[in-house]
Every structure is written in C-alpha cells, then in structure tokens.
N, C-alpha and C positions, 0 to 999 in steps of 0.2 A: 564224405564228402569233403575235397581239398577245401583249405583256407582260401577266402577270398584274396585275389593280390591289393595290395595296398597303393591307393594314387597318393600323390603329393598332393596339398591343397593349392588353390590358386589364392592371393592375397585380394585380388581385386579382381570385378570381371569388368570386361571390356565395355564402352560405351556402345560401340555400333554393333549389339546383336540382337538378332532375333529368337523370342522363345519358340521351340518346336517341341511338341510333345508327340511322342510316338509310342504306341504298344508293340512291345516285339517280345519273343519265344526268349524264354528262360534260357534256354540253350544258345542264342544268338547274345544274350547280354554276357554269358559267362565268358563266352569266347571272345568278345571285345574286352572285358576285364583280365582275361590271361594272356591278351597281348597288348592292351594298353599300360598298364601297369609296370611289367618289366622292362617295358619300352622307353618308362620315365614319362608320361604323360601324368599332366598334373589332375586328370580327374575322368570319368567315363564319358561326360560331355567333348573333353577335349578330345579323348582317343576317338568316337563316333565322327565326330567334325572333320580327323585326320582320315578316318578309312574312306570317309564321303569325299573327300576332297582327293585324295589319291585315285578312288575310282571315275570320278568325273575328268579326271586328267588322261586317265587311261581311255576313258571313251572319248575324249576330245582328239586324242592321239590316233585311237583307231579310225575315227571319221577324218581326220586328216588324211591317213594314209590311203583310206579307200578313195579320195578324192573327190 
C-alpha cells in the first residue's frame, strides 16, 4: 500500500462552518487524499469541500446551458 499523502494543517477553523459526517468507501477516501494533498490543500476536509464546490459549480453551469 502506498504511503498516504500528507496534508498541510490549518491553524484555525473558520467560524462559518457546519460539521457534516459522511461514511465513504475507502477507495473514495484514498482518491480524495491522492488528489488533495498534492494539490496543496490543508486537509481532507478542505479537499472534499473543494471537490463538492467544483462539482456543484459544474452542475450549475450545465443547468444554465440547458436553459
């Protein structure tokens, strides 16, 4: 098994956050880690939030184009 990528750690957590707990398959978590840490994100949470944000933006763009 390859070594888990290391995330940079945040100093402080923003005040406007809502905690969400999700159970994910280990393969999904590994894929998030393989993408997030090398991308320079500070944590797994930040990586998941970034992926969600990008996905939601993509869906919104698709809906806008569909009219």
